[in-house]
Every structure is written in C-alpha cells, then in structure tokens.
Phi, psi and omega in degrees: 000133181270145179261100178223096185300157182298323179298321177295323177300313180296320180296318177296318177299318179296316178296319179295318177296314180296325179293316179294318177299319179298312181297321176299314179295318177300312181290329177295317179290319178297317179292327176293325178299312181288330183281336186293121183268346184270006179247142174284172179300320180292322178298316179298317178297320180293313178297317180296320175297316180296319182286330180278317184282325177234074191300313184295308181292318179300317179288321176300312180294321179297317181293325178289315185284320189236017184298316180295320177296327178300315181294318177298314179296323175296315181294321179295318179294325177295315179300315179293324178293317178295319181295318179298316181296315181295321179298316182297315179301311180299319179292321181287326183276339182285161176255162177304150177291158182137194177300122182069031184282208187297325183289324175292319178294323178292321180292323176297320179293318181295320180295318177296320180293323179293317177300315182297321179295317177297321179292317181297325178283349179091006180284335178240140173276173180301316180297315182294322178299313179299318181295315178297321179294318178294321179297317181293319183281344183282000000 
C-alpha cells in the first residue's frame, strides 16, 4: 500500500491544473503575437523571444502591455468567423439566380417565417396557416 495523503493528492491536482492553465495561456499569447496586425515582424520576433526565454515574466508583461488589444482581436476574429459562416450558409442554401432564383427563394423563405411567427403569436389559426402556406408553396 502506498502512502499518499489526501492533501498531497489535492496539491498534485492543483499543480496539474495550473500547469494546463499555464500551457493554455502560453499558446494563447503566442497565437496573439502572430495574429496581431499592428506589430511589425521585428516586434513579433522580440515579443516571441521574450516570451520563450523568460516565460513567466514575458507573458505577464505581455498581458499587462497588450491585454486589451488581445480581447479586441479575439472579438474581431469571432465577428469575422460568424460573418464567414453566415455567408457560407446563405450561399449554400440559395439556388442559382434566374427565374425563381435565390431572390425568389429567399422571399418565399421570409414569407414562410413570417407566417410561422404569426401562427406562433396566435394571430393565425391552424387552418389559416395551412391555407396560406399551401397558397405560398403553389
């Protein structure tokens, strides 16, 4: 039987958690250095060298000096990703332009969504909703 007290187990788990947290922060800072467009190549090389050679101090100073910019760059990347995703969905869901093309399909989709909203709000009965839907799809 091994002698490993419960407090030592908690201490080991805490050290492991902090080590994982440290690695996450290290990779986050390194990726932010490369993602930053407002820094020159020499600036990126300097920060990267500083973070690699003196990791604890380097990351702490980087977070103090450029932490707000890090948040803005993250938010901008999320906005760009969402815009690209929405654009992809619109392109994939649309039909080719022409008679009854994507603009007609989009208007049908919008009209169906409006009908569903009216039904959900109780402005249309089930019968009225079905009639309007059949008329729209015909």
